[in-house]
VOPAGU-2260 file (C-alpha; in pm, 1 decimal, decimal comma):
REM VOPAGU-2260
SITE   aa  ch    i         X         Y         Z
SITE  MET   A    0    6308,7  -10434,6    1119,5
SITE  GLY   A    1    6075,3  -10244,7     914,9
SITE  GLY   A    2    6165,1   -9883,1     985,5
SITE  GLN   A    3    5944,1   -9715,9    1243,8
SITE  ARG   A    4    5769,9   -9405,0    1116,7
SITE  ALA   A    5    5711,2   -9117,4    1362,0
SITE  THR   A    6    5360,4   -9006,3    1350,8
SITE  SER   A    7    5240,9   -8688,8    1490,2
SITE  ARG   A    8    4880,2   -8633,0    1598,9
SITE  ALA   A    9    4759,6   -8298,0    1694,7
SITE  LEU   A   10    4589,3   -8305,4    2043,8
SITE  PRO   A   11    4229,8   -8185,0    2023,5
SITE  GLY   A   12    4215,6   -7809,0    2087,4
SITE  VAL   A   13    4586,8   -7742,8    2084,6
SITE  GLY   A   14    4666,1   -7439,8    1870,4
SITE  LEU   A   15    4287,4   -7379,5    1798,2
SITE  GLY   A   16    4283,2   -7091,1    2044,4
SITE  ARG   A   17    4569,2   -6914,8    1842,3
SITE  GLU   A   18    4393,1   -6970,3    1523,5
SITE  LYS   A   19    4070,3   -6836,3    1654,4
SITE  SER   A   20    4248,1   -6530,0    1789,3
SITE  LEU   A   21    4356,9   -6454,4    1429,5
SITE  PHE   A   22    4013,2   -6444,9    1295,9
SITE  CYS   A   23    3780,9   -6352,5    1583,7
SITE  TYR   A   24    3809,4   -5986,0    1679,1
SITE  GLU   A   25    3568,5   -5750,2    1822,9
SITE  VAL   A   26    3386,2   -5524,2    1594,9
SITE  PRO   A   27    3382,6   -5171,1    1717,0
SITE  VAL   A   28    3016,6   -5073,0    1790,5
SITE  ILE   A   29    2936,7   -4710,7    1729,6
SITE  PRO   A   30    2706,7   -4564,7    2007,4
SITE  ALA   A   31    2343,8   -4517,8    1903,6
SITE  ARG   A   32    2352,1   -4142,0    1954,2
SITE  LEU   A   33    2655,8   -4093,0    1728,6
SITE  ARG   A   34    2481,7   -4251,8    1425,7
SITE  TRP   A   35    2253,8   -3944,9    1409,8
SITE  LEU   A   36    2565,5   -3763,2    1310,7
SITE  TRP   A   37    2497,0   -3839,4     937,5
SITE  LEU   A   38    2200,3   -3604,1     988,0
SITE  THR   A   39    2425,0   -3321,1    1097,3
SITE  LEU   A   40    2644,1   -3393,6     783,4
SITE  THR   A   41    2349,8   -3388,9     561,6
SITE  VAL   A   42    2224,7   -3046,2     694,0
SITE  VAL   A   43    2581,9   -2884,1     669,6
SITE  LEU   A   44    2604,4   -3011,4     296,0
SITE  ALA   A   45    2264,9   -2922,1     180,0
SITE  ASP   A   46    2293,8   -2573,9     346,8
SITE  ARG   A   47    2618,6   -2502,3     203,5
SITE  ALA   A   48    2534,3   -2631,4    -140,3
SITE  SER   A   49    2204,8   -2420,6    -165,8
SITE  LYS   A   50    2363,8   -2115,6     -32,8
SITE  ALA   A   51    2660,4   -2145,1    -294,6
SITE  TRP   A   52    2396,2   -2182,6    -573,8
SITE  PHE   A   53    2196,8   -1877,4    -464,3
SITE  GLU   A   54    2509,6   -1665,9    -415,1
SITE  SER   A   55    2637,9   -1768,0    -766,6
SITE  GLN   A   56    2322,7   -1760,9    -969,9
SITE  THR   A   57    2131,7   -1460,5    -800,8
SITE  VAL   A   58    2207,9   -1130,7    -674,0
SITE  GLU   A   59    2113,8    -973,8    -342,5
SITE  GLY   A   60    1771,7    -849,4    -350,8
SITE  TRP   A   61    1657,3   -1110,4    -614,4
SITE  HIS   A   62    1299,9   -1212,2    -558,2
SITE  ARG   A   63    1076,7   -1487,4    -718,7
SITE  GLU   A   64     735,9   -1620,4    -629,9
SITE  LEU   A   65     726,5   -2002,2    -574,5
SITE  ILE   A   66     365,1   -2046,9    -444,1
SITE  PRO   A   67     137,8   -1736,2    -497,5
SITE  ASN   A   68      74,8   -1537,8    -193,4
SITE  PHE   A   69     261,7   -1790,8      18,4
SITE  ILE   A   70     620,5   -1899,4     -45,9
SITE  TYR   A   71     883,2   -1697,4    -233,0
SITE  LEU   A   72    1249,7   -1741,8    -318,2
SITE  VAL   A   73    1471,6   -1442,4    -237,4
SITE  HIS   A   74    1837,8   -1371,2    -194,4
SITE  SER   A   75    1899,4   -1163,4     131,3
SITE  ARG   A   76    2191,3   -1123,5     377,9
SITE  ASN   A   77    2134,9   -1145,8     739,4
SITE  PRO   A   78    2422,1   -1017,0     965,5
SITE  GLY   A   79    2211,8   -1140,0    1275,1
SITE  ILE   A   80    2092,9   -1484,5    1383,7
SITE  ALA   A   81    1802,4   -1699,7    1277,4
SITE  PHE   A   82    1497,2   -1535,9    1113,5
SITE  GLY   A   83    1646,1   -1187,8    1104,0
SITE  VAL   A   84    1695,6   -1125,5    1473,7
SITE  PHE   A   85    1966,8    -861,4    1513,4
SITE  ALA   A   86    1981,7    -798,6    1159,0
SITE  ASP   A   87    1984,3    -429,6    1199,6
SITE  SER   A   88    2306,9    -437,8    1380,3
SITE  PRO   A   89    2559,4    -536,4    1133,4
SITE  SER   A   90    2857,5    -409,8    1362,3
SITE  THR   A   91    3204,0    -603,2    1407,1
SITE  THR   A   92    3123,1    -659,8    1772,1
SITE  THR   A   93    2789,8    -825,4    1697,1
SITE  ARG   A   94    2958,5   -1058,8    1440,5
SITE  VAL   A   95    3223,0   -1157,2    1691,3
SITE  LEU   A   96    2969,2   -1216,7    1956,3
SITE  LEU   A   97    2754,0   -1431,7    1727,3
SITE  ILE   A   98    3050,7   -1640,1    1608,2
SITE  LEU   A   99    3176,4   -1690,9    1962,2
SITE  GLY   A  100    2813,8   -1767,6    2076,3
SITE  SER   A  101    2764,2   -2028,6    1793,0
SITE  ALA   A  102    3092,1   -2193,5    1872,1
SITE  ALA   A  103    2985,4   -2232,4    2244,8
SITE  VAL   A  104    2644,6   -2393,7    2110,1
SITE  ILE   A  105    2807,3   -2629,0    1875,0
SITE  ALA   A  106    3065,8   -2744,0    2158,3
SITE  ALA   A  107    2775,4   -2785,2    2391,0
SITE  LEU   A  108    2580,0   -2990,4    2156,7
SITE  ALA   A  109    2892,7   -3195,8    2062,7
SITE  TRP   A  110    2940,1   -3260,4    2432,8
SITE  LEU   A  111    2571,8   -3389,6    2477,0
SITE  PHE   A  112    2643,2   -3652,0    2198,4
SITE  ALA   A  113    2982,6   -3752,9    2340,0
SITE  ALA   A  114    2864,8   -3765,9    2689,6
SITE  GLY   A  115    2572,2   -3969,9    2620,6
SITE  HIS   A  116    2290,5   -3723,4    2749,6
SITE  SER   A  117    2086,3   -3704,8    2428,6
SITE  GLY   A  118    1793,2   -3894,3    2565,7
SITE  GLY   A  119    1568,9   -4083,1    2326,1
SITE  SER   A  120    1586,0   -4095,8    1934,9
SITE  LEU   A  121    1402,6   -3772,2    1880,3
SITE  THR   A  122    1624,4   -3574,5    2117,8
SITE  ALA   A  123    1919,8   -3725,8    1933,8
SITE  ALA   A  124    1773,2   -3645,1    1608,5
SITE  GLY   A  125    1698,3   -3291,5    1720,1
SITE  LEU   A  126    2046,4   -3250,3    1865,0
SITE  ALA   A  127    2187,6   -3356,9    1521,9
SITE  LEU   A  128    1979,9   -3108,3    1329,7
SITE  LEU   A  129    2058,2   -2828,0    1579,4
SITE  LEU   A  130    2441,5   -2905,1    1540,3
SITE  GLY   A  131    2411,2   -2909,3    1156,9
SITE  GLY   A  132    2215,3   -2580,3    1147,6
SITE  ALA   A  133    2448,5   -2397,3    1382,0
SITE  ALA   A  134    2750,1   -2522,2    1189,6
SITE  GLY   A  135    2604,7   -2412,9     854,5
SITE  ASN   A  136    2513,7   -2053,3     967,5
SITE  VAL   A  137    2843,0   -2000,8    1171,5
SITE  THR   A  138    3055,5   -2092,8     849,1
SITE  ASP   A  139    2865,3   -1814,8     672,3
SITE  ARG   A  140    2929,7   -1563,1     952,3
SITE  ILE   A  141    3314,1   -1646,1     951,1
SITE  VAL   A  142    3339,0   -1647,0     570,0
SITE  HIS   A  143    3103,7   -1363,5     457,9
SITE  GLY   A  144    3019,1   -1185,1     777,7
SITE  ALA   A  145    2652,5   -1250,5     725,6
SITE  VAL   A  146    2418,7   -1553,8     662,7
SITE  THR   A  147    2252,5   -1604,4     316,1
SITE  ASP   A  148    1870,0   -1658,4     347,1
SITE  PHE   A  149    1649,1   -1752,5      51,1
SITE  PHE   A  150    1313,4   -1873,9     178,9
SITE  GLU   A  151    1043,7   -1631,9     258,5
SITE  VAL   A  152     689,8   -1700,5     372,8
SITE  TRP   A  153     378,9   -1464,8     358,4
SITE  LEU   A  154      40,5   -1542,3     536,3
SITE  GLY   A  155    -193,2   -1275,7     426,2
SITE  SER   A  156     -46,0    -969,7     543,0
SITE  TYR   A  157     189,4   -1146,4     790,3
SITE  HIS   A  158     554,4   -1179,9     670,8
SITE  TRP   A  159     781,0   -1446,4     815,7
SITE  PRO   A  160    1140,9   -1328,9     794,4
SITE  ALA   A  161    1362,4   -1487,0     527,9
SITE  PHE   A  162    1538,1   -1812,0     643,8
SITE  ASN   A  163    1755,1   -2088,2     492,1
SITE  ILE   A  164    1799,0   -2474,1     528,5
SITE  ALA   A  165    2021,5   -2425,9     847,9
SITE  ASP   A  166    1737,0   -2211,7    1006,3
SITE  SER   A  167    1485,6   -2485,8     920,2
SITE  ALA   A  168    1697,9   -2778,2    1075,9
SITE  ILE   A  169    1739,3   -2549,4    1393,0
SITE  THR   A  170    1351,3   -2512,3    1419,0
SITE  ILE   A  171    1268,0   -2874,7    1341,6
SITE  GLY   A  172    1549,6   -2999,0    1584,4
SITE  ALA   A  173    1420,6   -2781,3    1876,3
SITE  ALA   A  174    1055,9   -2896,6    1805,6
SITE  LEU   A  175    1167,7   -3278,0    1820,1
SITE  ILE   A  176    1348,0   -3213,1    2141,3
SITE  ILE   A  177    1035,7   -3062,0    2305,5
SITE  ILE   A  178     820,0   -3327,5    2188,9
SITE  ASP   A  179    1050,7   -3592,6    2324,7
SITE  VAL   A  180    1092,1   -3412,6    2645,7
SITE  LEU   A  181     698,6   -3361,9    2699,4
SITE  PHE   A  182     574,1   -3701,2    2578,2
SITE  PHE   A  183     844,9   -3963,2    2579,5
SITE  HIS   A  184    1098,1   -3845,4    2826,0
SITE  LYS   A  185     984,1   -4101,2    3104,4
SITE  HIS   A  186    1025,6   -4402,5    2885,8
SITE  HIS   A  187    1406,8   -4336,9    2810,9
SITE  THR   A  188    1680,4   -4535,6    2972,6
SITE  PRO   A  189    2017,4   -4361,5    3016,9
SITE  GLU   A  190    2273,5   -4495,7    2779,8
SITE  THR   A  191    2523,8   -4529,5    3050,4
SITE  THR   A  192    2287,8   -4735,8    3262,7
SITE  LYS   A  193    2248,8   -4988,9    2966,2
SITE  HIS   A  194    2632,1   -5016,0    2933,8
SITE  GLN   A  195    2648,7   -5083,1    3301,8
SITE  ALA   A  196    2382,4   -5341,4    3301,2
SITE  SER   A  197    2567,8   -5541,3    2998,3
């Protein structure tokens, strides 16, 4: 009689799961503590750029007053650690020990980030600053054998040893961790516990 036309009707839900699987995927979430590593990168880049500028534009011993009787720009070389400690011991042994010590500190800080033991936001920021400062200064020790410092502070007759951006990051980072531990430590929930709860 009149030709029968075969009609095909998709059943509800058939093939839908496959289509969804093509478009729905889980977006990887970066752990909150690792998001502070942008601060580490900022410190390293700012430290390296500032040191490169002073090394190319000034000579060692250069000195200029920035704020009268308070802050000065200088160009000095420190074979020791932060703020001139061990600056009078420029031996090869001291250099190697400082490089190895700095590498150990950087490894420990990186482990704290990866293992999720960075506490609250202040501690995470502090560790990121410490990591950036340590990385900035150890690069100088490896490449030049000494760290370039360019800030100098005088308070009356008191002279604060010359320092750089990496030293400042280390100091601020340590202060943030101390503040977090003293005043906010009890309010933190370990990140591993949060993952288990979810």
